[in-house]
C-alpha positions in Angstrom: -1.1 -18.7 -12.6 1.0 -15.2 -12.9 0.7 -12.5 -10.2 -1.4 -9.5 -11.5 0.0 -6.4 -10.8 -2.4 -3.4 -11.5 -0.3 0.0 -12.1 -1.9 3.5 -11.8 -1.1 6.2 -14.5 -1.0 9.8 -13.2 1.8 10.2 -10.7 2.9 6.5 -11.0 3.9 6.0 -14.5 3.1 9.5 -16.1 4.4 12.5 -14.6 1.2 14.7 -13.6 2.5 17.8 -11.7 4.7 19.0 -14.6 1.8 18.9 -17.0 -0.1 20.5 -14.3 2.1 23.5 -14.3 2.3 23.7 -18.1 -1.5 23.9 -17.8 -1.3 26.7 -15.1 1.1 28.7 -17.1 -1.1 28.5 -20.5 -4.1 29.8 -18.7 -2.1 32.3 -16.0 1.0 33.3 -17.7 1.0 36.7 -16.1 1.0 34.7 -12.5 3.4 32.9 -10.3 2.4 29.5 -9.3 1.7 29.6 -5.3 4.1 26.6 -4.4 4.7 25.6 -0.9 7.3 22.7 -0.7 7.2 22.8 3.1 3.2 21.3 3.0 2.1 17.7 2.1 -1.4 16.5 2.3 -4.1 14.6 0.4 -4.7 13.6 -2.7 -5.8 16.1 -5.1 -5.7 18.9 -2.8 -1.9 19.0 -4.4 -0.7 21.0 -1.4 2.4 22.1 -3.1 0.2 24.8 -4.9 -1.6 25.8 -1.7 -3.5 29.0 -1.8 -6.6 28.4 -0.4 -8.5 31.4 -2.3 -7.5 30.1 -5.7 -7.2 26.3 -5.5 -10.7 25.3 -6.4 -10.8 27.7 -9.1 -7.6 26.6 -10.8 -8.6 22.8 -10.0 -11.7 23.4 -12.2 -10.0 25.3 -14.8 -6.8 23.1 -15.2 -8.4 19.8 -14.7 -10.5 20.4 -17.6 -7.6 21.4 -19.8 -7.9 19.4 -23.1 -5.4 16.9 -23.6 -4.0 17.2 -20.1 -3.5 13.7 -20.0 -1.7 13.2 -22.9 1.2 15.9 -22.4 2.2 14.2 -19.3 6.0 12.9 -19.5 6.9 9.5 -18.3 8.2 8.7 -14.8 11.9 7.8 -15.0 12.4 4.0 -15.2 8.5 3.0 -15.1 8.8 1.1 -18.6 12.1 -0.5 -17.7 11.1 -1.7 -14.4 7.4 -2.9 -15.7 9.3 -4.9 -18.3 11.4 -6.4 -15.9 8.4 -7.1 -14.0 7.0 -9.3 -17.0 10.3 -10.9 -17.2 9.7 -12.3 -13.6 6.5 -13.6 -14.6 3.9 -10.6 -13.4 1.0 -10.0 -15.5 0.7 -6.0 -15.6 -2.7 -4.2 -16.3 -2.9 -0.3 -16.1 -5.7 0.7 -13.7 -6.6 4.4 -13.7 -9.4 6.4 -12.6 -10.6 8.9 -15.4 -12.1 12.2 -14.6 -15.5 12.6 -16.5 -15.1 16.2 -16.4 -12.4 16.2 -18.7 -13.9 15.4 -22.1 -10.1 13.9 -23.4 -9.2 12.1 -20.1 -9.9 8.7 -21.2 -8.9 8.9 -25.1 -5.7 10.7 -23.6 -4.9 7.8 -21.3 -5.0 5.4 -24.3 -3.1 7.7 -26.7 -0.4 8.2 -23.9 0.1 4.4 -23.3 0.6 3.8 -27.2 2.9 6.7 -27.5 5.4 6.0 -24.3 4.8 2.1 -23.8 3.3 1.1 -27.1 0.3 -0.7 -28.3 -0.2 -3.7 -26.8 0.4 -1.7 -23.0 -2.2 0.6 -24.4 -4.6 -2.9 -24.7 -4.1 -3.5 -21.0 -5.7 -0.4 -19.8 -8.5 -0.4 -17.3 -10.6 2.5 -16.7 -12.6 2.5 -13.7 -14.2 5.0 -11.0 -13.8 2.2 -8.6 -10.4 0.4 -8.1 -11.4 -2.0 -5.4 -13.7 -4.1 -7.8 -10.8 -4.7 -9.9 -9.3 -8.2 -9.5 -5.4 -8.2 -9.0 -2.7 -9.1 -6.4 -1.3 -5.8 -6.4 -2.1 -2.3 -7.1 0.5 0.3 -7.4 -1.0 3.6 -6.7 0.0 7.0 -5.2 -3.3 7.8 -3.7 -2.9 6.9 -0.1 -6.3 5.7 0.5 -8.1 3.9 -1.9 -12.0 3.5 -1.2 -14.8 2.0 -2.9 -17.7 -0.3 -2.7 -15.3 -3.4 -2.2 -14.0 -2.8 1.7 -11.7 -6.2 1.1 -10.3 -5.8 -2.3 -8.2 -8.7 -3.8 -4.9 -6.6 -4.2 -2.5 -5.4 -1.9 -1.7 -1.8 -2.0 1.8 -0.7 -2.6 1.7 3.1 -2.3 3.8 4.6 -4.9 5.9 7.5 -3.4 5.3 11.0 -4.6 6.4 14.3 -3.2 2.6 14.9 -1.9 2.2 11.6 0.0 5.8 10.8 1.6 5.7 12.8 4.4 2.4 11.5 5.5 2.9 7.8 5.3 4.6 7.3 8.6 1.8 8.0 10.8 -1.0 7.2 8.7 -0.3 3.6 7.9 2.8 1.3 8.3 3.3 0.8 4.2 6.5 1.2 3.0 6.9 3.5 -0.4 7.3 2.0 -3.4 9.5 3.3 -6.1 10.8 2.4 -9.8 14.2 2.1 -8.3 13.1 -0.4 -5.1 10.2 -2.4 -7.0 11.9 -5.9 -6.5 11.8 -5.1 -2.7 8.1 -5.5 -2.6 7.5 -9.0 -4.5 
């Protein structure tokens, strides 16, 4: 049986930060986005934009931006690497955690996969609120800690390198950072 690789979408195959910035400027064209590149931190606090007085308000407004998850650009080399994985005998599924607050999020993810990867890949999308209950051998995800009801998921977590997680990995755990350029080193 082929090994099953579960691949997250936002931040792993789809460039989330640039879409967030586009959404920000469509809501706040007169403001400058508060970027602090020296900071890094936890998932979805997006510390690169750390202005504690506006983060929560911005998060609520921007995360509910209609079609936000459809306007994402593909991350370079993701499609090529996924096709190479399949040629090497791995079975690929996309495993994503949709936000229920954004009314277009789930459909955006299907449509995004159809647009950038094709219909056959869109058919391999698993949407779940808890990735720990999904069976696979590997999970490629940018989130540092994947928690859920299953404390011992079947998959090995391969942490995908992003600006927000690359500076905290050394002292949180010993996982190497996965990229589309070095994926063969992990299998």
